[in-house]
C-alpha positions in Angstrom: -13.8 -11.2 -112.1 -11.3 -14.1 -111.9 -8.3 -14.2 -109.5 -5.9 -12.6 -111.9 -8.3 -9.7 -112.6 -8.9 -9.3 -108.8 -5.1 -9.2 -108.2 -4.6 -6.6 -110.9 -7.5 -4.5 -109.7 -6.1 -4.6 -106.2 -2.7 -3.5 -107.3 -4.3 -0.5 -109.1 -6.5 0.2 -106.0 -3.3 0.4 -103.9 -2.0 3.3 -106.0 -5.3 5.0 -106.1 -5.8 4.9 -102.4 -2.3 6.1 -101.7 -2.7 9.0 -104.1 -6.0 10.0 -102.6 -4.6 10.0 -99.1 -1.5 11.9 -100.1 -3.8 14.5 -101.9 -5.8 14.9 -98.7 -2.7 15.5 -96.7 -1.5 18.0 -99.2 -4.8 19.9 -99.1 -4.8 20.0 -95.3 -1.3 21.3 -95.4 -2.3 24.0 -97.9 -5.1 25.1 -95.5 -2.5 25.4 -92.7 -0.4 27.7 -94.9 -3.5 29.8 -95.5 -4.2 30.0 -91.7 -0.6 30.3 -90.4 1.7 31.0 -93.3 1.8 34.8 -93.4 5.4 35.0 -92.2 6.8 32.3 -94.5 8.1 32.8 -98.0 7.5 29.1 -98.9 4.5 26.9 -98.2 6.0 25.2 -95.2 2.9 23.4 -94.0 2.0 22.2 -97.5 5.5 20.7 -98.0 5.4 19.2 -94.5 2.0 17.6 -95.1 3.1 16.2 -98.5 6.2 14.7 -96.8 4.1 13.2 -94.1 1.6 11.8 -96.6 4.3 10.1 -98.6 6.0 8.8 -95.5 2.7 7.4 -94.2 1.9 5.7 -97.5 5.4 4.2 -97.7 5.5 3.0 -94.1 2.0 1.5 -94.4 3.2 -0.5 -97.4 6.5 -1.6 -96.0 5.8 -1.9 -92.2 2.0 -1.7 -91.8 1.7 -5.5 -91.1 4.1 -5.2 -88.2 2.1 -2.4 -86.7 -1.1 -4.5 -86.9 0.6 -7.6 -85.5 2.0 -5.6 -82.6 -1.4 -3.9 -81.9 -3.2 -7.2 -81.6 -0.4 -8.8 -79.5 -0.1 -11.7 -82.0 2.4 -14.4 -81.0 4.0 -17.3 -83.0 2.3 -20.7 -82.8 3.2 -23.2 -80.1 3.6 -26.3 -82.1 3.6 -28.5 -78.9 -0.1 -27.6 -78.7 -2.1 -30.2 -80.8 -4.7 -27.6 -81.8 -2.1 -25.2 -83.0 -0.1 -27.9 -84.8 -3.3 -28.9 -86.6 -3.8 -25.3 -87.7 -0.3 -25.2 -89.0 -0.9 -28.3 -91.1 -4.2 -26.9 -92.4 -2.6 -23.6 -93.4 0.2 -25.5 -95.2 -2.3 -27.5 -97.2 -4.2 -24.4 -98.2 -1.1 -22.5 -99.2 -0.2 -25.4 -101.5 -3.8 -25.4 -102.9 -3.6 -21.7 -103.5 -0.2 -21.8 -105.1 1.3 -19.2 -102.8 4.2 -19.2 -100.2 3.3 -20.3 -96.7 2.5 -17.1 -94.7 3.8 -16.5 -91.2 1.3 -17.8 -88.8 0.3 -16.2 -85.5 -2.2 -16.7 -82.7 -4.0 -14.3 -80.4 -5.0 -15.3 -76.9 -8.6 -14.3 -77.3 -11.6 -16.6 -76.8 -13.8 -15.0 -79.5 -13.4 -16.9 -82.8 -11.9 -14.8 -85.6 -9.1 -14.7 -88.1 -7.4 -12.2 -90.5 -4.6 -12.0 -93.0 -2.3 -9.1 -93.5 0.9 -8.1 -95.5 1.9 -6.4 -98.7 2.0 -9.4 -101.0 1.9 -13.3 -100.9 5.6 -13.3 -100.3 5.3 -11.1 -97.3 2.1 -12.2 -95.6 0.9 -13.2 -92.2 -2.2 -15.1 -91.0 -3.5 -14.5 -87.6 -6.1 -16.6 -85.7 -7.6 -16.4 -82.3 -7.4 -19.2 -79.8 -11.2 -19.3 -79.7 -11.4 -20.1 -83.4 -9.2 -23.2 -83.0 -11.3 -24.4 -80.1 -14.6 -23.8 -81.9 -14.2 -25.3 -85.3 -13.5 -28.8 -86.6 -10.8 -29.5 -89.1 -13.0 -29.1 -92.3 -14.2 -25.7 -90.9 -10.7 -24.6 -90.1 -9.6 -25.6 -93.6 -12.4 -23.4 -95.0 -11.4 -20.4 -92.9 -7.7 -20.9 -93.9 -8.9 -21.0 -97.6 -10.8 -17.8 -97.1 -7.8 -16.0 -95.8 -5.5 -17.5 -98.4 -7.9 -16.0 -101.0 -7.3 -12.6 -99.5 -3.6 -13.2 -99.8 -3.7 -14.6 -103.3 -6.0 -11.8 -104.6 -3.8 -9.0 -103.0 -6.7 -8.0 -100.8 -4.3 -7.8 -98.0 -2.3 -5.0 -99.6 -5.4 -2.8 -100.1 -6.7 -3.4 -96.6 -3.2 -2.9 -95.1 -2.8 0.4 -96.7 -6.3 1.5 -95.6 -5.7 0.4 -92.0 -2.6 2.5 -91.5 -3.6 5.5 -93.7 -7.0 5.8 -91.9 -5.1 6.1 -88.6 -2.7 8.7 -90.1 -5.6 10.7 -91.5 -7.4 10.7 -88.2 -4.1 11.9 -86.5 -3.4 14.8 -88.9 -7.1 15.9 -88.9 -7.0 16.0 -85.1 -3.9 18.2 -85.2 -5.6 20.5 -87.7 -8.8 20.8 -85.6 -6.7 21.8 -82.6 -5.0 24.5 -84.6 -8.1 26.0 -86.2 -9.0 28.5 -83.4 -5.5 29.8 -83.0 -5.0 30.0 -86.7 -8.2 31.8 -87.3 -7.3 34.5 -84.8 -3.9 35.1 -86.4 -5.1 35.2 -90.0 -8.5 36.9 -89.5 -7.1 40.2 -90.6 -5.5 38.6 -93.7 -8.8 37.2 -94.9 -10.5 40.5 -94.6 -11.0 42.0 -98.1 -10.4 38.7 -99.9 -13.0 37.4 -102.3 -15.6 34.8 -102.0 -13.4 32.2 -103.6 -10.9 32.4 -100.7 -13.8 32.1 -98.2 -15.2 29.1 -100.1 -11.8 27.4 -100.1 -11.6 27.9 -96.3 -15.0 26.3 -95.8 -14.1 23.3 -97.9 -10.8 22.9 -96.0 -12.7 23.0 -92.6 -15.2 20.4 -93.9 -12.4 18.2 -95.1 -10.7 18.3 -91.7 -14.0 17.4 -90.0 -15.1 14.7 -92.4 -11.9 13.1 -93.6 -11.4 10.6 -90.8 -15.1 9.5 -91.1 -15.0 9.2 -94.9 -11.7 7.3 -94.8 -13.2 4.9 -92.3 -16.3 4.5 -94.4 -14.1 3.8 -97.4 -12.3 1.0 -95.5 -15.6 -0.5 -94.5 -16.9 -0.4 -98.1 -13.8 -2.0 -99.5 -13.9 -4.7 -96.8 -17.5 -5.7 -97.4 -17.0 -6.2 -101.1 -13.9 -8.3 -100.6 -15.5 -10.7 -98.1 -17.9 -12.0 -100.7 -15.1 -12.6 -103.1 -12.9 -14.3 -100.6 -15.8 -16.6 -99.5 -16.3 -17.7 -103.2 -12.5 -18.0 -103.8 -12.1 -20.0 -100.6 -14.9 -22.4 -101.5 -13.2 -22.8 -104.9 -10.0 -24.0 -103.1 -11.6 -26.5 -100.7 -14.5 -27.5 -103.1 -16.5 -27.5 -99.8 -18.6 -24.3 -99.5 -20.7 -25.8 -96.7 -17.7 -26.1 -94.4 -17.2 -22.3 -94.6 -21.0 -21.8 -94.1 -20.8 -23.9 -90.9 -17.7 -22.0 -89.8 -19.5 -18.7 -90.2 -22.5 -19.9 -88.4 -20.3 -20.9 -85.4 -18.5 -17.6 -85.5 -21.7 -15.7 -85.7 -23.1 -17.6 -82.6 -20.2 -16.4 -80.5 -20.9 -12.7 -80.7 -18.5 -11.6 -77.9 -16.1 -8.8 -79.0 -12.6 -9.8 -79.9 -10.9 -7.5 -77.4 -7.4 -7.8 -79.0 -8.6 -6.2 -82.2 -9.3 -2.5 -82.3 -11.6 -0.5 -84.6 -8.8 0.4 -87.0 -8.2 -3.3 -87.9 -11.7 -4.6 -87.6 -12.3 -4.6 -91.3 -9.4 -7.2 -91.8 -11.2 -10.0 -90.0 -13.4 -12.8 -91.4 -16.3 -11.5 -89.2 -16.9 -8.3 -87.3 -14.7 -8.5 -84.2 -16.7 -6.0 -82.3 -19.9 -8.1 -82.2 -22.0 -5.2 -83.4 -25.6 -6.0 -84.4 -25.3 -3.6 -87.3 -23.3 -6.1 -89.2 -26.2 -8.5 -89.1 -28.7 -6.0 -90.6 -29.5 -5.1 -94.1 -30.4 -1.8 -95.7 -28.5 1.4 -96.7 -27.5 2.3 -93.1 -25.9 -1.1 -92.5 -24.3 -1.0 -96.0 -22.8 2.3 -95.1 -21.6 1.7 -91.5 -21.0 -2.0 -91.1 -17.5 -3.4 -91.5 -18.8 -6.7 -92.9 -21.7 -7.9 -94.9 -24.4 -9.8 -93.0 -23.2 -13.3 -92.2 -26.6 -14.8 -93.1 -26.3 -13.5 -96.6 -22.8 -14.9 -96.9 -24.0 -18.3 -95.7 -26.9 -18.2 -98.1 -24.5 -17.5 -101.0 -22.3 -20.4 -99.9 -25.3 -22.8 -99.7 -26.3 -21.8 -103.2 -22.9 -22.7 -104.4 -23.4 -26.2 -102.9 -27.0 -26.3 -104.4 -28.6 -26.4 -101.0 -32.0 -24.7 -100.7 
């Protein structure tokens, strides 16, 4: 898949993800009407859930990057600092190479080396780096990391991951509200359900399972999408710099510093170039790691980059 096909695929994925989440919100609201709605002539909770789903999808698209920047306490660069000035220059070089506008650049006062990009499109994007990354890598390695993040921006990965970050949180919130109301709702509507057929009972069971599993499944979806896009961004970044070994060295240094990035929470972990939580699961292979890890194993990413450079 070339960069244009990736960008088109990510635009489509944005609509699919938004539609799926709005559908889940709608189904959860429908269940509330079944549990509580005996006294209403209109499906109040279904309409409210649909409205909440649409608002969540829209706000995640328009303002999700601001939520993420605020949650990580990202600050603008201090260009009087030589390391931060060098990073500014490197990002400018890679934005020219990628043919996209210069993103807004921020720094996190965290010693663990990491970086991520966010935003809804290349014209409205932000690139965030930790202070530890600037202290750990040389210029070529910083350029490779910048190219990796520029690839996420150019390919519209940032839009998909942004939508997932905010909507996963919204899904967890509405599922929690639903779980809190199950017991009271079941008491009120117990008499209504008596005498109804098996189809109604089956629908209720599916609704309860959805409430319980929706936050987990949405988080797994975010992890799966993130893992696939990391390999693509590694390859696209190496294409920009023509130096895949620089990114391989950068990943090796990042991997050697396995301390958690405290400023980045679980909801935004899948945005980063490497797992910010320092979990050993991200270094393992197998179906369990493939299901639960936010990132592919760094050693496999390094191996792929070395193969690009024809290094055994």
